[in-house]
N, C-alpha and C positions, 0 to 999 in steps of 0.2 A: 633426790627423787627423780624418777623417770616416768613419763607418761607415754604409753605405747598402745598399739592395737592389740587386743586380746587374741590369744591363740587357743586352739582346742585344748592344749595341755594346761591352760589356766582354769579350766572348768571347776576343778576341785577347790582351788583357792578362792575363786569367785563365790562358790556356794558357801564356803565358810564365812567369808565377809558378809554375805547376804544375811545369813542366820544371826551372826553376832551383832550386826548392826540393828536388825529388827528387834532382837531381844533387849537391846539397850534403848533404842530410840522410841519404841512403842510401849515401854513400861508404863502401865497405868492407862494406856489408850486402847489396848487389846487385852482380852482375858489372859491372866497369867498362865493358866493351864495350857492355852494355845501356844504362847511364847516358849514355855518350858518344853513343849513337845516338838519344837522345830529342831531339825538336824540337817547338817550339810548333805547327808546322803539323800534326804528328801528333795533337795534343790538340785542336786547334781545332774539328773537326767534332763532337766529343763535347760541348764546352762550348756550341757554337751550339745543339745539340739540347737540352741540359739547360736552358739559359736560356729557350728557347722553350717548354718543357714545364712550367716552374716555375709552381706555383699557390699563392702565399702565402695564409695564413700557414703552412699545414701543410707545404709543400715550397717551399724557396727557397734562393737563393744570396746571401750577403752579401759585400761587398767592403770592405776598409779602404783608404782613399785617404790618401796622405801627399804633400804638395806637388803635388797634382793628378794623381798617378799611382797606379795600383793597386799596393799593397804587399803585399796578402794577400787571401785569400778563404776562405769556408767554405760548404760545401753541407750542407743539412740536410733531413730529411724523416722520414716514419714509419719505425720500425724494420723492417729487412728480414730479420732472423734468425727462423728457425722457432720458437724458444723465447721470443719476446717478442710482446706484444699491440701491434700497430702503432697502435691507437687511443690507447694511453696511454704507449707507449715510443717515443721518437724516436731517430734515429741521425744523428750528424754523420759523413757519409760522406767528407768531405774538409775539411781545414783546413791551409792552406799559406801561408807567407810568403816574401817575397824574403829570401835569407840576410842581406842588408845591414841588415835591421831586426830580426833575431833579438836578443833581450835588451833591446829598446828599449821594451817595453810594448805593442807593437802586437798581439801574440798574446793577451795578457791582455784587452785592450779588445775585441778581436774575439770571443773566446769568451764574454765577459760579454754582449755583444750577442746572440750566438747563444742563450745560455741564457735570456735575457729573452724572445726571440722564441718559443722553444719553449714556455716556460711560458705566455705569452700565447695561444699556439695551443691550449692545453689539455693538453699532454703532462705526465705526472707524473714521468717519468724519461728520461734520455738515455744512449745508449751510443755508443761509438766503438771502432774497431779500431786498434791501433798495432803496428808491427813490433817483435817481441820484443827485438831488439838495439838499438833506438833509445832509448838511455838518456836523451838530452836531452829527447825528447818525453815519455817516461814520467815524468820528474821534473816537467816542466811540468804535465802533467795531475794528478799526485798533489798538487802544491802547490795546485791548484784544487779539491781535494776529490774527484777521480775515484779509483776503486779498481778493481783487477782483480776481475771477478766469477766467475772460474773457467773461462770459456769460452776455448778456444784453437782456432785453425784453421791449417791448412797450405794455403797458396795456391801453386799451380804454374802459374797462368794466363799468366805472362809467360815461361815456359820454364825456370824455376829455382825451387827450393823456398824459401818464405818463411814463417816462423812468425809469426802475429799473435796478440795477446792482446786480449781485449775488456775495456774499462773501462766503468764505469757510475757514474752519480750521480743523486741525487734533484734535482728542480727545485723551486725556491721559487715559491709562488703569491702 
């Protein structure tokens, strides 16, 4: 497995991972009709834009490649929440894997690379938001030293309510 900085040519593969991961991870947590309606083509313009705007090391997208294919990705940058200092607090805004590689160590290696990248970029802490009912993801983060920091938000941007919990951890220098 190789972890590397994403390139614009990775947008299509990232969009596919994004959709497949959502459809598996959020089964029962989001309306099935919504999940069934997701397509990589819907996500592609967003990833093309984000990969074009990325300015490492403070903002970047990393991909995990297994057998020459993108198996996962993570997007990171300055914290976007009003109660954090974006100069010292980063946010992992997305981290998703193909369901076929869940439990195979890909996520652990990817998040380790993300944390190294954030520390190298000068961040002191990192945050991420996780769907409250996503116990698999919450256990994964907690095993890696992440803890809920008390912030909770309700997101209705996709047309249905979703409660998210913010996790935080210190970065090693």
